[in-house]
C-alpha positions as CSV (number, residue, x, y, z in Angstrom):
1,M,-40.3,14.0,-10.6
2,E,-37.2,15.6,-9.1
3,K,-34.0,13.8,-8.6
4,I,-32.8,13.0,-5.1
5,N,-29.3,14.3,-4.4
6,F,-27.4,12.2,-1.9
7,A,-24.4,13.5,0.1
8,F,-22.2,10.7,-1.2
9,G,-21.6,9.1,-4.5
10,Q,-22.0,5.4,-5.3
11,K,-18.3,4.7,-4.7
12,N,-18.5,6.3,-1.3
13,Y,-21.3,4.0,-0.3
14,I,-19.5,0.9,-1.7
15,I,-16.3,1.8,0.2
16,C,-18.3,2.4,3.5
17,I,-20.2,-1.0,3.1
18,V,-16.8,-2.8,2.6
19,A,-15.5,-1.0,5.7
20,I,-18.5,-2.0,7.8
21,V,-18.0,-5.6,6.7
22,L,-14.3,-5.5,7.7
23,I,-15.1,-4.0,11.1
24,I,-17.6,-6.7,11.8
25,L,-15.3,-9.4,10.6
26,G,-12.5,-8.1,12.9
27,F,-14.9,-8.1,15.9
28,V,-16.1,-11.6,15.0
29,L,-12.5,-12.8,14.8
30,M,-11.9,-11.4,18.3
31,T,-14.6,-13.6,19.8
32,G,-13.9,-17.0,21.3
33,P,-14.0,-18.9,24.6
34,A,-13.4,-16.9,27.7
35,S,-11.2,-17.9,30.7
36,T,-13.5,-18.5,33.6
37,I,-13.1,-20.0,37.0
38,E,-15.4,-22.9,36.3
39,H,-13.6,-24.0,33.1
40,G,-10.1,-23.0,34.0
41,F,-7.5,-21.1,32.0
42,E,-8.2,-20.9,28.3
43,P,-4.9,-20.3,26.4
44,D,-6.8,-19.3,23.2
45,I,-7.3,-15.8,24.7
46,F,-3.7,-15.1,23.7
47,S,-3.9,-16.5,20.2
48,T,-2.4,-14.5,17.3
49,R,-5.8,-14.3,15.7
50,R,-7.4,-12.6,18.7
51,I,-4.5,-10.4,19.7
52,T,-3.0,-9.3,16.4
53,V,-5.0,-10.2,13.3
54,A,-8.5,-9.2,14.4
55,P,-7.6,-5.8,15.7
56,M,-5.6,-5.0,12.6
57,I,-8.6,-6.0,10.4
58,S,-10.9,-3.8,12.4
59,F,-8.4,-0.9,12.3
60,F,-8.2,-1.1,8.5
61,G,-12.0,-1.2,8.4
62,F,-12.1,2.1,10.4
63,L,-9.4,3.6,8.2
64,L,-11.4,2.5,5.1
65,M,-14.5,4.2,6.6
66,I,-12.7,7.5,6.8
67,V,-11.5,7.1,3.2
68,G,-15.1,6.3,2.2
69,I,-16.4,9.4,3.8
70,L,-13.6,11.7,2.5
71,F,-13.5,10.2,-1.0
72,P,-14.4,13.0,-3.5
73,R,-17.5,13.0,-5.7
74,P,-17.0,13.4,-9.4
75,K,-16.9,17.0,-10.5
76,G,-20.1,16.6,-12.6
77,A,-22.0,15.6,-9.5
78,K,-20.8,18.6,-7.5
79,D,-21.8,21.0,-10.3
80,E,-25.2,19.4,-10.6
81,L,-25.7,19.6,-6.8
82,A,-24.7,23.3,-6.7
83,S,-27.0,24.2,-9.7
84,D,-29.9,22.4,-8.0
85,Q,-29.3,24.3,-4.7
86,K,-29.2,27.6,-6.6
87,K,-32.6,26.9,-8.2
88,N,-34.2,26.5,-4.7
């Protein structure tokens, strides 16, 4: 049975999963009640959580996703991948 070679290493996938969780957390923190005509003005739309904290968390999540994609694989994995491609 041949071994499957993935494009990323285990650390890359862990970093990307953490980044996805941060992005989702940031978007969840941005949610809240909306200001509508029926209910009147909702001052919570200008809260620090929704204006500052949540976008920063999402931004760091997107940055971490870039790091997860660009994080280098161990040299042994690169050599193994190259040798497998030469065999085919």
